[in-house]
N, C-alpha and C positions, 0 to 999 in steps of 0.2 A: 569329584569333579567339582571345580570352583563354578558358580553361576555364570561369573560375567565372561566364562571361556563361551558358554554357552548362547550369549548373545540375551541374558538373562539382566534387564535393568530397570529397577522397581519394585517389583511384587514378587515373589520367591516362587520359585516352578511350584505348578500342581504336585506335584509329587517327588519328595525331594529323592528317591528311589531311582529315578528315571534316569536310564545310562545311553552313551552315543548310539548304541547298538537298537535300540529301542526307539532312537529318534529316526536313525536307517531303517528301520524297519516298517516305519509308517507310511500308508497307502497312497502319498505326494505325488503330483504333476512333478517332471524334473523340474527340479527350481532353475530359473532364469537369473538368478543373482544370488550364489552363496552366502553372501557377505551383503546382503541387504543390511542396512540400517534399522536398529530395533524401533519401536513403535513408539517408544519414548521419547525418540531423535525426530519425528514426523512433523513437520509445522499443523501448531491442531487449532482451528478455529470452532468457536459456537456460537448459535445461536437460540435464544431464548423469545419469551414473547414480549420482553423488552426489546427485542430486534424486529418486531412486528410480526412474530408465529403468531395464531390466535390461540393455540394451545402448547404444552410444553411437552407432552407425550407424540412421539411422531412413530406413529405403529408400523408405518411401510413406505418404500421409498422406491420409486424406477425411473426412468427415461424415456422422454419421448422421442418420436425420431429427428425431430429438430431441435434436440437438445435441452429442454426444458425440465428440469427437476419436478416429479410430483409428489407430494407429500398425502398420506394420509394420517388426521388427527381428530382428535376427540371433538374440534370444532370446525369439522368439517374438511373437503380438497383443500389445498394448497400449493400453489405452482410457485417455481421461484428460477428467476431468471441472473441469478449471481449478486443484483443490485438489492433486488426487492420481492417481498412475498404478496401474491394475489392471492385471497383468500373467496373461497367459494364456502361462504357458509349459507345463503340465501336458500333455503331449500323449494319456497317457488322458484327458482332458479334451476334448481341443481335436482330437484322432484325427488329428493331424497326423503324418505319416511322423519327422520330425524337427522340434525347436522353431522352427527359425528361420522366419523369414515375409518373402518378397521383393516382396511385392503386397498390397493391400487397394484393395476396387473396389464400392460400396456401390450395391446394386442398390435403388432407389427404390419401382417399381414393386411388386417383391416383401417392399421393406422387410429384404432381407438384407445382410450382408455376407461377400463374397468375398476368402478369404485365398490364397495362394500359397507354395512354399514348396520346395525339396528334395524329392529324390526322388520326383516328381510327382505331390506332395499338393495340392489344392484342395479348399478347404473350405469350405462354406456355414454361417453362424451368424445364427440368426434371434430372438436374445434370449434364447431356452431350450436350445437342444440345437444342437450341431456335427453337421452332417453331410459326411465325406470322402467324396472321388473320386480314385482314383488313376489316373493317366494319364503311361504308363512309369515309366521311373525316373532323370530328367534335371531338372535345374531348370527350375520352372514360374517363370518369370520376371515375366509379367502376365496378366489376369486381366480381361475386358468381358462387359458386355451391350450384342447389337447392339439396330438397330434392332427387328428382329423379337422382340427378347426370347428374344435366344439367346445362350448362355454360351459365350467362347471361350478359352482360354486359350494363351498363347507359351510355347513351352519351348526350348530347345537343339537339341532334333530334332525341330522344325516344329511346326504349329500343329493344334490339339483344336479341334470342337467340339463343345461337350457336352451331353446331354440329362439330363432329371429322372431318369430312369430310370438310373442310371450308365453307359449306354453312350457310345462316343466314336468321334466321326469323325478319323482323321489324315491331316494336307495335310503334304506334305513338296515336293522339288524338283520330284515326278515330277507334283504338280499346279499347278506353275507358280510355287511359291516359286521365289527368287532365291536362297536358301540354305537349307537346312536350320535354323540359327540363327537363329530370333526372340526378339524383345528387346522391344519394345513393340508394343499395340494401340491400334487408336484407331476410333471409331464416327461418323459425321457422319449428321446428318439427312435427308432430304430440302429440298431449297431450289428457288427457279424454276428455276436454271440446271443443277443436279447432284441424281443420284439418291441415296437413302440410301448410304453405303458402311462397308465395314470395311476398314481400313486395317492391314497390318502391318509395322511395324519392321525388317529385318534386320541381318545384320551385311552383305548389299553390298546395302543401298538397300530402297527401301520397295513394297508390292505392296498391290493391294486383292481383295476378293473377288468373282467375280463368281457371282451367282445362276444365271443361265441357264446356265452350263457347269459350273458346282460345282468351280470352282477359281478360283489369284491370277492377275493378270496385274501383272506388273511396271511401274513407276513409271518410265517413261524419262526424265523430265525431272527426276530427281532423281538425284545422282552416285550410282554406285555403293560408299556408305562405310557404314560403320555408325551405322543410326538410332538415337537414344537417347531422342527425344522428342517429342512430338506437343502443340498445343492449337490451339483456333480461336476466334476474335476474336468479339466482338458484331456485328463488320459481315461476318460470314461468312467471313473470311480464314481460309484454313488454312492453317499453319505445320509444318513440318517440322525438326528438325534433326538431322544428323549430322555426322562427323568431318570433312566437309570445310565447314560451316558452317549456315546457314538458309537455307531454301527457303520461297514461299509460293506459293499458289494462291488467286488472288481473287475475286470471287462470281462472277463473269460468266465467268472463264478457263477453257480447257481444259486448260492443261499449268502446271506448277509453273513461278517465277519464281526465279533467286537473287537472297539479300537484296543491296540496293543499295549495299553496302560488305563485304568479309569481317570474319569474325573471325578472332581471334589466340588464341583458345583452345578446345576444343573445349566444347558445348555440351551439359549434363547434364538440364536441366529447361525447362520453357517454362510462363508462365503471362499471362494478363492480370487486371493489377491494375486494380481498381475505379474510378481515373481515365483507364482509357484504352490507359494504357502497356502495356507490352510488357516481365513481366518473364523471367530469362533466366539460369539454375546453369550453373555452369561447372565444370573439375575443379580448377582453380588458382587463378582469378583472383576467386571469391564469388560476388555476385548483383549484376544490373546491370539497371538499367531504361532501356527505349529510350522516347522521346515524340518528338511531333513539332518539339519544339523544341530538347531535351534528352537527354543521356544523362550516369547519374550510374552509384556503384559502392561496392558494400559487401564487405570483405575481411575476413581476420584484424584489419587495421589498425585498422578500425572497430569492432570488437567480436565477430564472426564466429569462435564456437569451432574453426570449420574451413573453408578454403576449399573444401573439394569438396563441392560441392551436390548432393542424390542427388535431392532431388524440392521442387517449390513448389506451395504448396497455400492456397489464397485462401476462407476459411470465411466464412460466410452475412451476417455482418456488417462486412468488409472485413477483417479482421484476416489477415496474411499471415504464413504459416506456411513455416518450411522442415527440410527434412531434409537433415542434414550428416553426416559421420562422426565428428561430436566433436559430437552430439548434438542436439537439440528449440530449436530458436530461433523468437522472433514477433517480429515488426514488426509497428508500429501507432502510427497517428497519436495524439498524447496529448496532452493538457491542454497540459501544461510543454514544454518542448525545453531542453534540456542544450549547450551548446557548448563542446568540451574542444580542447584540441591536435589532435585528430583534424579541427576545424574549422579551425585554423590560430590559436589562441591560442598564445603562449605563456607554458607554464606550465598548469597543471592548478588549482593552491590560489588561489583569488581573492578579494582583499583587499576589491577596490574598484570598483565600476562606475558609469559616467557618462556623461552625451552631451556630442560638441559644440555648437557655434554651427550649426553644422548638421544636427544632432539624430542625427549616428553616435556608435553607443555605442563608448565607449572602457574596456577591460579593464584592472586592474592585479591582478598576481600574483606569488607569491614569487618567479617567474623573469623577471619585464620587463613590456611594456607590450605590449597588440594593441589595432587598431582595426577597426572597420566597414568592409569592403570594400564600394563601391558596386556594386550591382546592379540592370538595370536586369529582371531577370526576377522580383525579388522575394526570391530567396534569401537567407540570412542567412550570410556567412563572414567571417574575421577575418585580419588580416596582421599581424606582428609589427612593431612599432616598433622596428625595430636600425640606424639608419643614422648613428647616434651612438656612439662608443665608452662614451658615460658612460652611455650607458642599457642596458648589457648587464648582461643578469645582474641585474639592479633589484627590491629587492626592495620592492613597493608595497604602501603603508599608503593612500595618499586618490588621490584625481582632483579636478581641477573645471575648469571651462570659464572661458575668458575672451570679450573680444570677438572677433569674425574669428575668426582660426587660433589662437589662443592657448590653452594647456592646460598647467594645471599640476599638476605630479605632488609627492607627497608621500612620502618612502621612510620606512624603517625605519634605515637606518643611514647615508643620502648626504645627507639634508637634503631640500631644497627644489629645483623643478629649474621654469623656466619655456620652455617647448615649444612655438615655433612653424612649420606646415608640416611637423612630426616632428623639429625639430632644436633641440638646446639653444642658446637665446638669452639666459640669466640663471641662475643659482643665489645660493641661501645656504646657507649651514651655519655648524656652529661656524666654522669659519675668519674667515668674513664676519658674523659677529654674533648667531647664537642662539647659544642654553645650549646645545641637544641638536640633535642631526640625526634625531631619532624625531620625524617629522612624521605625525599622526593625523587632522587636520581640515585642510583648505583650503577657505575659502569665502568665493570673490568679494561684496564688497557691491554689490548694484546701482546703477546710473547713477554710478560712482563708480571710481578706480583704486586702491583699495583693497584689500585681502583679509584675512580673520582666517586666520593659522595655528595651529595647536594639536598642541603638541609635550608631550612627556613634563616639559618645567618649564617651563611656562607657557604663556600665548596672548599671542602678537603681533598686533598691526595693522602690516599691509607695505604699502609706497607702490609699485606694480608698472607700469612702464611698458615699453613693447618695448627690451628688451637690460637693462633692472637690475631688483634687486630692493632697494627700503629698506625698514629696520625703523622703523617710525616712535614704536610703544610696545608696553613689556613689562607683561603683567600677571602678577602671583604671588600668594601668600600672603600677601606684604608690602602687596600693595594690597587686600587684602580675601578673596582666593578661599579657599573652603571647602578645596583642592586644587589645586596644578600640576599634577598629572597632568591632560591634555585628552583627553577620548575622544569627545566631539561637541561641536558649537554649533549652537545653532539659534536662527533671528532671528525673533523673535512681529510683529503688525501695531503694534507700540507703539514698534518699535524696539530692544529691549531683546534682549538676550543670555542664550541660557539654556546655561550652561555644565557638560556635565558631565565627571567623572570617575571611578572606582575607590573607593567609599563616601561618595560627596560630587556635590554638584548646587550651584552658585551660580548666583544672580539677577545680572546686569550692569545696571543701572539707566542708561538715558542722561541725560546730564546738556546744559545749554542750549550748551556748548561742543563738541561734539560729541563726546564722551568717553562711557565708564560710569564708573560706581561700583559695583561688584565688593558682593555681599553671600552671605554663605551660606545656604545654606538647612537646616532641621531635618529629613532625612529621617524621621525614628525618630518623629516627632510623630503622623503620619498613615501610613507603610509601614512593610513590613518590608524592600522592596525597597532597595538603597542602590547597586549599581552600573549604572550607564544607560550603555547603549553607543550608542543613537542618537536623535533627535526629529524632531518635525514640526510645523508650526505650520497649523493644518487648522481651518476655521467657529468663527475666534475662540476655539480652544480650544489649549491647547499638549498635546504628545503624546509618549510618552516609552517607550522598549524597553529594560527593565532584566533583573537577574536574578532577579528575581519578579514576572513579570506586566508590566501597564503601567500606567504613570500617566499622568492629564490632568489638568490644571486651565484653566477659563477663565480669559479677561484682568480679566473683570469684579467679580472676587471669591477670595478666599482656599479653593476649594471642590476640594478634591482628590478625587479617585478613582481609588481602586486594585482593577483588573484581575487578578486571578493562582488561582492553582489553587482557592483554597478558593470561587471563585465559579464553574468547572467548566471552565478551563482543563486540558488532558491534561499542562502541563509548564509549570514556574517562568520556563526562563528563556528569554528572546527577547531578538535581537540587531537585529534591523530594525523599522520601522514605516512603515506607508503606506496611503494610501487611493487607492483609484480615482478615477475618473469621476462612478461614483454612489455614491459615498462609504461605501464596503464597507472596511470595517479589513483590512488583510493585516499579518499577525504572522509574523516568519521566528525560527527556532530552530534546534537542534543536532540537533532530534528532527523537523525538518519546517517546512511553511507554512502559517498557518490564518487561514482567511477568514473573517470576522466579519461577515453581513449586515448592513447601516444598522439595519435592523428592531429586529435583534435586539440591536444595541448601544443605539441609542435604550430600547430596552425596560431592558436593565440600568441605562445612565444613570441614570433615572426612579427604580427602583426595585432597587437593590444585593443585595436576599435572593435575587432571582430566579438560576436557571444560566444561564450563557451557553452559546448556541447555539454550533457552531460547524462547520465542515468545516475536518478534516486532509488534509493533501496530503504523500505520499512518494512514493517511487522507484516504485511502481505506478502516479503519474502523471504517469511519464515524465521524472522529473531523473534525476540520476545518480545522485545521491549527494545524502541530503536533510540533509547537513550544513551549514546555512549558517554565514557566517564574519562576523567583524563587520571593517570598515572606514569611508574615509570617503568616501563614505556605499557600505553595500553592499546599499543597493536603492533605484532609481530610476524614476519613470516615464517613454516614452521619448517623440517626438513622435508617436506612434500610440496611445498611450494603453497601451502594455504594461508590465506590468510586471517587470524585472529583478532578480534577487540574485546574490549573491556567494556559492560553495557551493564546499567541499573538493574537488571535481571539474566545475570549469568553471563557467561562468555561467546562470545558469538564466532562463528568461523563460517568461512566459506571456500569455495575452489576458485581462484580465477581463470581457469581454464575452461570450466562447464558456462562461462559470462555469456560467451558468446551465442550458444547456443540455447540460451536460457528464455523461451517466450518469446524467440526470435518472430513465429508466427502470429498471429490473431485470427481468430476465427470469424466469418462475415459474419455482417452482426442482421439479424431479424428486424423486419418493420414491425411494429407491435399493434401497432394504432394509427391510423388518420381523421384525423376528428375536422370537422368543418362546423358552421354557426348551426347546423341542422343536425350534430351527432354524426356519429362514425361515418365514413364515408363509402356510400353503398355498393355494390357490385359491377354495376356501370362504371364505375371509377370516374363517375362523372360530378364535376363543382357548380352547384347553380351560380348564376350569372350575378345575382345579388350577396353572395359572401364572400365578406370581409376578413374573414381569419381560417387559414388553412394551419391547423399543428400535425406534425409527424411526429411519430415515439416509435424507438430502436432501441436495439439491446444488441451487442455481440454475446454471446451463452458461452462466454469462458468463464470457470470457475477457477482457475489457478490463483489470481489476481486479478478479479474483476475491476477491482474500484479505481488500477491503473490503466486501464482501457484508453485511450483518447479518441477520440471520432472526428470526421471530416465528411463535409454534407454537402453538395450542389443541387438546384434545383437547374437541370437543364431547358432552357426558356426563357430562364431569369436572372442564373449566378452567371456570373463570368471564370468563377474559378472556384478553388474547392474554400469553402468555410470553414475555416476550424473550432471544435464546440467544447472543443476539451474533456474532461470526463461528465460533460451536459447529455441525457437521453434524450433532449427534446428541441425541436426547432420548429419555428412558427412563422407565416408568412402572412403579410396582411395585405390587401385589397390586390392581389392579382389579377394584372390582365387578361382577357378572354383567351384562348389559345391550349396548344398540345404540351405537355411537361413531363418532364423524365427524373422522379426523385433518387437522389444517387447517396447512399453510405456507405462507409468503409470505416476500419476500425484498424488499430495498432496499440502494442504494447511499447512503452518507452525506448527509443532506442532501434526499435524491429523494423519490420518492412510493412508495410500497409496492405491492408487484406484485399481479397476481390469485393469490386463494389457491390452491393445488392440494390438493385432498381424497380422502381415502381412509376408507369405509365398514367397519367391521369389528364383531364381535360377540364376545362373551364368554360361554359358556355358564353354566351355573350348576350346581349339586349338588343332588341330590333335595331337600334339605331348605332349599335356596332358592329352590323353584319355589313361585309363588303357592296352587297347590293345597296345598301343605302347609302353609303357613301357615293356611290355610284353616282347614282341620282343626285343627290344632294351635290356633289361636285358641277353635273351637267347644269344643274339649275343656278348654282353659283355663276359659272362661265357667263349663262346668259343675262343675269341681273349685273355683271359687270360689264359685258358688252355695252348693255342701253346705256348704263351710268357711267361709263368711259369719257362721252360725250360732256356730262355736267362736270365728270372731273377734272375735264384739261380746263374747262372755265375757270374755273375755281384755282389753278395749281398755283399759280401765281400770289395766288393773298395766299396761301395755305405756306407756299414756301417759305415766305416774310413771315409768317405766325411761327410757324416751326424754329426758325433761326433765334427768334426773339425765346421761343422756349427754350432752346438748346443753349444759348447765351443768359438765360435767367438760371437753367439748372446748372450750368457748369460752376458758375459762380456760388450757388448754394453747397455743391460738392466741395468747390475750395474752402469755403466756411466750415466746413464739415471734417477736418483734417481727420483721419483716423489714427495719429499717431501723438501722443502725448510731448509734446517739445520737451520737458526737464528732461523726463527718463529715458524717452525712446521709446518705450513700450507700446504697443497700445492701448487705445484710451476707451470710455464708457461705451463710445457708440460701437467701436468696432469689436468690443469686449462680447457685447449684447448679440450682435450679428451670427459672431462664432457659435456661440453660447445655443443661438434659434438652428444654425445648421448642426450642430453636433447632438442637438435634443432630436432633430427627426433622425438622422443617422441610428442613434440609439432606437430608438421606436422600430426602425425599417430593420434592423440585424437582429434587433435583438439584445445585443452589445449593452454592458453596464457603463454608466456616468458616473463621474464624481466633480463635488466644485467646490470648492477653497475660498473663503476671505481669509486676507493675512491682514493684521493691525498694527502698527509700531508703537509700541508702548511707551508710553508718558512724552508724546511727540512735542507737546508743546513746550516742556522744561528744556529738551534738545534745543529749539527755535530760542525758548527765553537765555540759555546759556550762549550759544555759538549764533544766534541773531539767524533773519531768515537762510542765509547764503549757509552756513554751518547745516539747517536743515535740508536744506535741498542736495546739499553735497552727501549726506545718509541716504536722503533716496535715490540719490542714483546708483552709491554702493549697493543698495537692496536690492533693486532691480539688475541691476547686473548679475549680483548672486545668486538672486530667483532665477532668471535667466540661464545659467548657467548648470543648473540642480534640477531639470526637468530635463523631458524629451522634446526632441522638435515639435512631433503634434500636439504638444500640451502648448493653451493658451496662454501666456502672461499677459496682464495687462494692469495699469494703474486705475484704480478701483473710483480713487478723488482723495485729495489730500493726503494722509498716510496712509491711504487703506490701497492696497493687491489684489487681483483675484487670478484664480488658475482654474481651466479647464481641462480634468484629464479625461479627455475621450478612452473607450472601451477600459475601464479601469476602476475595480472593487474598491471600497470604500475602505478595505485593509489594506490594498496593495497602495492606495494614496495615501494612508498615516504613515507609513513608511516611509514615503518620498517626504513627506511634510516632516515627518521628524529630524530627516537630515536638515533640511530646512531651516528648523527652528535652530538646532544646535549649532550648522553653519553662521547662521545671524548671531546667537551670543556667543560665538566664539570672534566675532568679525571687530575688527579693529581699524580705524581710519586715521593713515597717519596725521593730520593735522588735527583731530580731536581725539587723541588715544585715550582720554581719560572717560569717553563717553561708552555707555553699556547699554548697547543695543539690543532689544528683545521684543518679540514678535507676539500676541496672540492669535490663534488660527481657529476657524471654524469650518468644518468642513460636511458635506450631508452628499449622499446617494442618490441619485433621480429613480424612484418609484415608477411605476406603469405609467398612470395617468395624470403624474404632476406637468405642470406648466414651468415652463425657465421664471416666469416671477416668484412662483411656490417653494421652486427648488432654490435661488436664490434667497427667496425670505427663511426658511431653512437652516443656509448657509449664514444669514446674518443672526437670527438666531443663538447660532452654536458661538458663533463668534461674541456675542455678548456675553453668555454663556463665561465664554474661557476668559473673558476681562474680569467678571465676578468673580472667579475662581483665582484671584491673584495673576493673571498676566502669566505671560510665558510659559502659555502653556496651548494644548490640544483639545477641543472639544467637537463632538459630534453629534447630528442630530439624525 
């Protein structure tokens, strides 16, 4: 039997003689999904000390009722919320005799965690306090709560039964234990055939506790080797792992039986997967999964940080967590699946993916060619195509399939190959008629024997027959092409060709004789894009992925549409473009894969002023690398409707049909802490009157892709609407007025629905002068005083009126003199700018939002004045001002700072985002040409800074000015940050 037919990808099977019959005889639960993907195709993430863990050995894992993951490490208990680790290594807090934790158990009935460790330490934690109990002076390897809600502990010197009052009953070999060295505990419930039992795993086999005799009875049907793990399957089968292998007790049986075939490595951990298969951890082979019809393994070669597995835990949502000596590992079924050399690919850097006539996937990398293996189980695996020496270590740029078994391979340095049944049957290169061996595109023409071949030196029309490739026509710049270098070729519904290159696009108009007439397209007339990487024809429109977003044009008119960062895309450069069966748009680039829903795309096509909605997918969604590559093609749709992408670390596959259900519901957040000036908020939920800062920390305990979770908060009584917090896990309020408040927080995955809001009510006390009675008394006093003074006031009213009129007149004159607009450019002047900056500074501190400021100086402006006089300098200032106003948002503040200097305020903007806008400004000004002064080359130096916590407006401007000075020092025409 072939291993791949059993789903074995990566390591070989434990026994080469294992048969399908032996698999089917395994005492496993009925598999929910017989075609589960192999372990090495799960999305794998790992964490170690570099990621915040205190120690790389993860001894045990559990989950509390609210959803936190708890880890027992050699440096103490650790809590994980999906974003950060909280370490409890202070023994004065945990009351442990040493910081190391060997086990962790969750008592669901009492909602307490139980940790154990060296020197007899057993500690319970109830979210607020740690309660210690010391039993002897030896290692406590395990704890458990049995069916009678009694806590037990396994130690190097016997078993202890613990009571709430701190006392303990000690059991040893005198009480029936096979040996005093006990390592594991396991409790089973009452079933139809068996009473509830407490099992103990020792160095010399297993035993169970007999309540009638208050002693332990050895399990003779299990060999006398060290027991390392227990688990109970959903079908009621109890499985025990010791150093001799696995043993199982069927629900209706009285004695354990040996596993149908032996293990060749010691099993250290057991768990049942959500699909009914058995997960096993080992000393040296990593983690394996045994199903009714398959067996597969995951080890260091597949991404495990260490092959010694200490624990396996499946959390509430089916995600698998693995504790190893090399850190914590997460395995989950993700939306995207990546296929790398671990799955049979020849090379990792993929440049092209395509299908053959049978629908199998072919992958071209920098190191060769691979093709998909056929599999009855549905598992996806690849094998290298290396039966011909000419294909050895071939750097592939393009792939295409012809009729039957013919496949075309375009290489980087060796030309074009025709493959039949994996063997080279024809070849075309510089020696045989091509001007270049760099083959970027191979595109067979439907229902003909012709193929289009795009090279670094023009487009070729080639006739292909079995065993021969002959050049029919060669198109170059001399024939009307915009450029010789061909990066993509797309055929539209009229039979015309759209041939792209770096910096250009050519339209090949079909002629009556079956040839084409190339015509250059003037891209600059409708887009800032120039480098077109790929194209597709869909819904009677041509679509292109470019270095500045996406371009589209219908065949019925010259209605070019340009979707880019200015319309809301998160990045500029897109390499691939495709549509799924539901007309959703997929764009791939070096920073991930974008999905734009059909409805959102149609809305934008109708009104380009709307901001485009999208979903961005990265490594957290399952792909090994978000960096996609270019090739011919670098993205395709297979016969099952799945999308494939070429990436820098493997071929990436996604099924578009499951995207809508993917992470559509986020968990409701937990409020982890509320901190005031005096520390954590007390149980009375009352904030002192003089408190100046209140900070809320929260997190949604979702472990699927926690970094992608978005949050909104609202403080009822203060905020009028929900405040977007992105993926930030804290929100602070300063100087809250006295009163009652309700803090609300909710979460969602991008494109998903908002969760239920988590709420917390609190009250801020008032000073005496803020109390209602004080203001009532004060108001009466004021009224009496006003009544007494009214008579005096009337006497001086006329005098006051005249004085006020004079003051109003004077102030009016002053305001008129303080014109808020610059008369030359129409921009805000310095005074107006200062007022807006103070206002935005106040908002930034109040809402905790970022704020960036830039100063812009026209380089060598004196030379412009000297050359074109001051009237020419004024024209330059007006054009630059107009350009600046057009390139920023309405909420951004643009002002003439003085002379040839300008200033921009970017509210709610980090410096990284401001830099992107400023770079567009710098480039646009560099390209600016003024009709009367076409010879003038205008450049600017830019200094930009971001507001820090306690910085004043003057300090902020000082930092921006210092950055501007450095920009001039560094040669001008550049941007410098401070």
